[in-house]
N, CA, C, O and CB atoms as a CASP TS submission, in Angstrom:
PFRMAT TS
TARGET T0000
AUTHOR 0000-0000-0000
METHOD Language model
MODEL 1
PARENT N/A
ATOM      1  N   MET     1       0.844  -1.207   0.000  1.00  0.00           N
ATOM      2  CA  MET     1       0.000   0.000   0.000  1.00  0.00           C
ATOM      3  C   MET     1       0.875   1.251   0.000  1.00  0.00           C
ATOM      4  O   MET     1       1.830   1.354   0.769  1.00  0.00           O
ATOM      5  CB  MET     1      -0.953   0.009   1.231  1.00  0.00           C
ATOM      6  N   SER     2       0.542   2.177  -0.854  1.00  0.00           N
ATOM      7  CA  SER     2       1.334   3.411  -0.913  1.00  0.00           C
ATOM      8  C   SER     2       0.833   4.406   0.129  1.00  0.00           C
ATOM      9  O   SER     2      -0.245   4.243   0.700  1.00  0.00           O
ATOM     10  CB  SER     2       1.271   4.037  -2.329  1.00  0.00           C
ATOM     11  N   LYS     3       1.633   5.431   0.360  1.00  0.00           N
ATOM     12  CA  LYS     3       1.262   6.430   1.381  1.00  0.00           C
ATOM     13  C   LYS     3      -0.013   7.170   0.972  1.00  0.00           C
ATOM     14  O   LYS     3      -0.854   7.474   1.818  1.00  0.00           O
ATOM     15  CB  LYS     3       2.419   7.445   1.598  1.00  0.00           C
ATOM     16  N   SER     4      -0.155   7.458  -0.321  1.00  0.00           N
ATOM     17  CA  SER     4      -1.348   8.187  -0.776  1.00  0.00           C
ATOM     18  C   SER     4      -2.602   7.356  -0.533  1.00  0.00           C
ATOM     19  O   SER     4      -3.658   7.897  -0.205  1.00  0.00           O
ATOM     20  CB  SER     4      -1.230   8.551  -2.276  1.00  0.00           C
ATOM     21  N   ASP     5      -2.484   6.032  -0.694  1.00  0.00           N
ATOM     22  CA  ASP     5      -3.638   5.164  -0.431  1.00  0.00           C
ATOM     23  C   ASP     5      -4.023   5.243   1.040  1.00  0.00           C
ATOM     24  O   ASP     5      -5.204   5.308   1.379  1.00  0.00           O
ATOM     25  CB  ASP     5      -3.331   3.699  -0.829  1.00  0.00           C
ATOM     26  N   MET     6      -3.014   5.236   1.913  1.00  0.00           N
ATOM     27  CA  MET     6      -3.278   5.324   3.350  1.00  0.00           C
ATOM     28  C   MET     6      -3.975   6.640   3.668  1.00  0.00           C
ATOM     29  O   MET     6      -4.930   6.677   4.444  1.00  0.00           O
ATOM     30  CB  MET     6      -1.964   5.197   4.161  1.00  0.00           C
ATOM     31  N   ALA     7      -3.485   7.725   3.059  1.00  0.00           N
ATOM     32  CA  ALA     7      -4.077   9.043   3.305  1.00  0.00           C
ATOM     33  C   ALA     7      -5.535   9.049   2.848  1.00  0.00           C
ATOM     34  O   ALA     7      -6.403   9.590   3.533  1.00  0.00           O
ATOM     35  CB  ALA     7      -3.273  10.154   2.573  1.00  0.00           C
ATOM     36  N   LYS     8      -5.797   8.450   1.699  1.00  0.00           N
ATOM     37  CA  LYS     8      -7.173   8.414   1.186  1.00  0.00           C
ATOM     38  C   LYS     8      -8.079   7.654   2.151  1.00  0.00           C
ATOM     39  O   LYS     8      -9.211   8.064   2.406  1.00  0.00           O
ATOM     40  CB  LYS     8      -7.218   7.760  -0.219  1.00  0.00           C
ATOM     41  N   LEU     9      -7.572   6.544   2.684  1.00  0.00           N
ATOM     42  CA  LEU     9      -8.369   5.759   3.632  1.00  0.00           C
ATOM     43  C   LEU     9      -8.656   6.577   4.882  1.00  0.00           C
ATOM     44  O   LEU     9      -9.769   6.559   5.406  1.00  0.00           O
ATOM     45  CB  LEU     9      -7.642   4.449   4.006  1.00  0.00           C
ATOM     46  N   LYS    10      -7.642   7.293   5.354  1.00  0.00           N
ATOM     47  CA  LYS    10      -7.817   8.122   6.564  1.00  0.00           C
ATOM     48  C   LYS    10      -8.870   9.190   6.315  1.00  0.00           C
ATOM     49  O   LYS    10      -9.748   9.410   7.150  1.00  0.00           O
ATOM     50  CB  LYS    10      -6.474   8.784   6.984  1.00  0.00           C
ATOM     51  N   ILE    11      -8.781   9.857   5.159  1.00  0.00           N
ATOM     52  CA  ILE    11      -9.750  10.912   4.824  1.00  0.00           C
ATOM     53  C   ILE    11     -11.156  10.323   4.755  1.00  0.00           C
ATOM     54  O   ILE    11     -12.116  10.916   5.246  1.00  0.00           O
ATOM     55  CB  ILE    11      -9.383  11.593   3.474  1.00  0.00           C
ATOM     56  N   LYS    12     -11.260   9.141   4.134  1.00  0.00           N
ATOM     57  CA  LYS    12     -12.582   8.499   4.037  1.00  0.00           C
ATOM     58  C   LYS    12     -13.130   8.228   5.427  1.00  0.00           C
ATOM     59  O   LYS    12     -14.313   8.447   5.688  1.00  0.00           O
ATOM     60  CB  LYS    12     -12.502   7.179   3.226  1.00  0.00           C
ATOM     61  N   LYS    13     -12.260   7.746   6.330  1.00  0.00           N
ATOM     62  CA  LYS    13     -12.692   7.450   7.700  1.00  0.00           C
ATOM     63  C   LYS    13     -13.192   8.719   8.376  1.00  0.00           C
ATOM     64  O   LYS    13     -14.241   8.718   9.021  1.00  0.00           O
ATOM     65  CB  LYS    13     -11.538   6.824   8.518  1.00  0.00           C
ATOM     66  N   TRP    14     -12.431   9.806   8.224  1.00  0.00           N
ATOM     67  CA  TRP    14     -12.829  11.069   8.852  1.00  0.00           C
ATOM     68  C   TRP    14     -14.166  11.547   8.303  1.00  0.00           C
ATOM     69  O   TRP    14     -15.034  11.994   9.053  1.00  0.00           O
ATOM     70  CB  TRP    14     -11.754  12.146   8.632  1.00  0.00           C
ATOM     71  N   LEU    15     -14.324  11.446   6.969  1.00  0.00           N
ATOM     72  CA  LEU    15     -15.572  11.895   6.348  1.00  0.00           C
ATOM     73  C   LEU    15     -16.745  11.068   6.863  1.00  0.00           C
ATOM     74  O   LEU    15     -17.818  11.604   7.142  1.00  0.00           O
ATOM     75  CB  LEU    15     -15.481  11.799   4.809  1.00  0.00           C
ATOM     76  N   LEU    16     -16.534   9.762   6.987  1.00  0.00           N
ATOM     77  CA  LEU    16     -17.610   8.896   7.486  1.00  0.00           C
ATOM     78  C   LEU    16     -17.968   9.275   8.918  1.00  0.00           C
ATOM     79  O   LEU    16     -19.144   9.324   9.276  1.00  0.00           O
ATOM     80  CB  LEU    16     -17.194   7.406   7.415  1.00  0.00           C
ATOM     81  N   LEU    17     -16.948   9.543   9.738  1.00  0.00           N
ATOM     82  CA  LEU    17     -17.201   9.920  11.134  1.00  0.00           C
ATOM     83  C   LEU    17     -17.934  11.254  11.187  1.00  0.00           C
ATOM     84  O   LEU    17     -18.866  11.426  11.973  1.00  0.00           O
ATOM     85  CB  LEU    17     -15.875  10.002  11.934  1.00  0.00           C
ATOM     86  N   ASP    18     -17.506  12.205  10.341  1.00  0.00           N
ATOM     87  CA  ASP    18     -18.138  13.526  10.328  1.00  0.00           C
ATOM     88  C   ASP    18     -19.606  13.407   9.934  1.00  0.00           C
ATOM     89  O   ASP    18     -20.474  13.998  10.577  1.00  0.00           O
ATOM     90  CB  ASP    18     -17.399  14.474   9.361  1.00  0.00           C
ATOM     91  N   THR    19     -19.885  12.640   8.870  1.00  0.00           N
ATOM     92  CA  THR    19     -21.273  12.513   8.419  1.00  0.00           C
ATOM     93  C   THR    19     -22.106  11.796   9.471  1.00  0.00           C
ATOM     94  O   THR    19     -23.284  12.107   9.652  1.00  0.00           O
ATOM     95  CB  THR    19     -21.344  11.761   7.076  1.00  0.00           C
ATOM     96  N   ALA    20     -21.499  10.832  10.168  1.00  0.00           N
ATOM     97  CA  ALA    20     -22.224  10.116  11.220  1.00  0.00           C
ATOM     98  C   ALA    20     -22.578  11.088  12.344  1.00  0.00           C
ATOM     99  O   ALA    20     -23.689  11.052  12.874  1.00  0.00           O
ATOM    100  CB  ALA    20     -21.379   8.926  11.769  1.00  0.00           C
ATOM    101  N   ASP    21     -21.634  11.952  12.704  1.00  0.00           N
ATOM    102  CA  ASP    21     -21.895  12.941  13.763  1.00  0.00           C
ATOM    103  C   ASP    21     -22.993  13.902  13.323  1.00  0.00           C
ATOM    104  O   ASP    21     -23.878  14.241  14.108  1.00  0.00           O
ATOM    105  CB  ASP    21     -20.604  13.727  14.116  1.00  0.00           C
ATOM    106  N   LEU    22     -22.933  14.342  12.061  1.00  0.00           N
ATOM    107  CA  LEU    22     -23.947  15.260  11.542  1.00  0.00           C
ATOM    108  C   LEU    22     -25.319  14.597  11.587  1.00  0.00           C
ATOM    109  O   LEU    22     -26.291  15.195  12.048  1.00  0.00           O
ATOM    110  CB  LEU    22     -23.606  15.699  10.096  1.00  0.00           C
ATOM    111  N   ALA    23     -25.389  13.365  11.109  1.00  0.00           N
ATOM    112  CA  ALA    23     -26.669  12.646  11.097  1.00  0.00           C
ATOM    113  C   ALA    23     -27.197  12.507  12.521  1.00  0.00           C
ATOM    114  O   ALA    23     -28.391  12.674  12.771  1.00  0.00           O
ATOM    115  CB  ALA    23     -26.513  11.247  10.439  1.00  0.00           C
ATOM    116  N   ARG    24     -26.297  12.200  13.446  1.00  0.00           N
ATOM    117  CA  ARG    24     -26.699  12.031  14.844  1.00  0.00           C
ATOM    118  C   ARG    24     -27.289  13.337  15.377  1.00  0.00           C
ATOM    119  O   ARG    24     -28.344  13.334  16.012  1.00  0.00           O
ATOM    120  CB  ARG    24     -25.492  11.585  15.714  1.00  0.00           C
ATOM    121  N   SER    25     -26.607  14.446  15.117  1.00  0.00           N
ATOM    122  CA  SER    25     -27.085  15.734  15.635  1.00  0.00           C
ATOM    123  C   SER    25     -28.423  16.100  14.984  1.00  0.00           C
ATOM    124  O   SER    25     -29.289  16.688  15.631  1.00  0.00           O
ATOM    125  CB  SER    25     -26.035  16.852  15.379  1.00  0.00           C
ATOM    126  N   PHE    26     -28.589  15.748  13.699  1.00  0.00           N
ATOM    127  CA  PHE    26     -29.861  16.050  13.026  1.00  0.00           C
ATOM    128  C   PHE    26     -30.987  15.212  13.635  1.00  0.00           C
ATOM    129  O   PHE    26     -32.108  15.688  13.814  1.00  0.00           O
ATOM    130  CB  PHE    26     -29.754  15.780  11.494  1.00  0.00           C
ATOM    131  N   LEU    27     -30.664  13.956  13.949  1.00  0.00           N
ATOM    132  CA  LEU    27     -31.693  13.065  14.506  1.00  0.00           C
ATOM    133  C   LEU    27     -32.137  13.552  15.882  1.00  0.00           C
ATOM    134  O   LEU    27     -33.290  13.361  16.271  1.00  0.00           O
ATOM    135  CB  LEU    27     -31.166  11.615  14.601  1.00  0.00           C
ATOM    136  N   TYR    28     -31.222  14.180  16.615  1.00  0.00           N
ATOM    137  CA  TYR    28     -31.567  14.626  17.968  1.00  0.00           C
ATOM    138  C   TYR    28     -32.484  15.843  17.945  1.00  0.00           C
ATOM    139  O   TYR    28     -33.204  16.100  18.910  1.00  0.00           O
ATOM    140  CB  TYR    28     -30.301  14.948  18.754  1.00  0.00           C
ATOM    141  N   PHE    29     -32.455  16.593  16.843  1.00  0.00           N
ATOM    142  CA  PHE    29     -33.263  17.822  16.810  1.00  0.00           C
ATOM    143  C   PHE    29     -34.727  17.528  16.503  1.00  0.00           C
ATOM    144  O   PHE    29     -35.541  18.450  16.438  1.00  0.00           O
ATOM    145  CB  PHE    29     -32.704  18.795  15.769  1.00  0.00           C
TER
END
């Protein structure tokens, strides 16, 4: 695995976590 692939995976993970947090906050309202 190249470094750029690792970075892409990390970014994807962060985006998934961010969207999950957003969805959670929307559901609470």
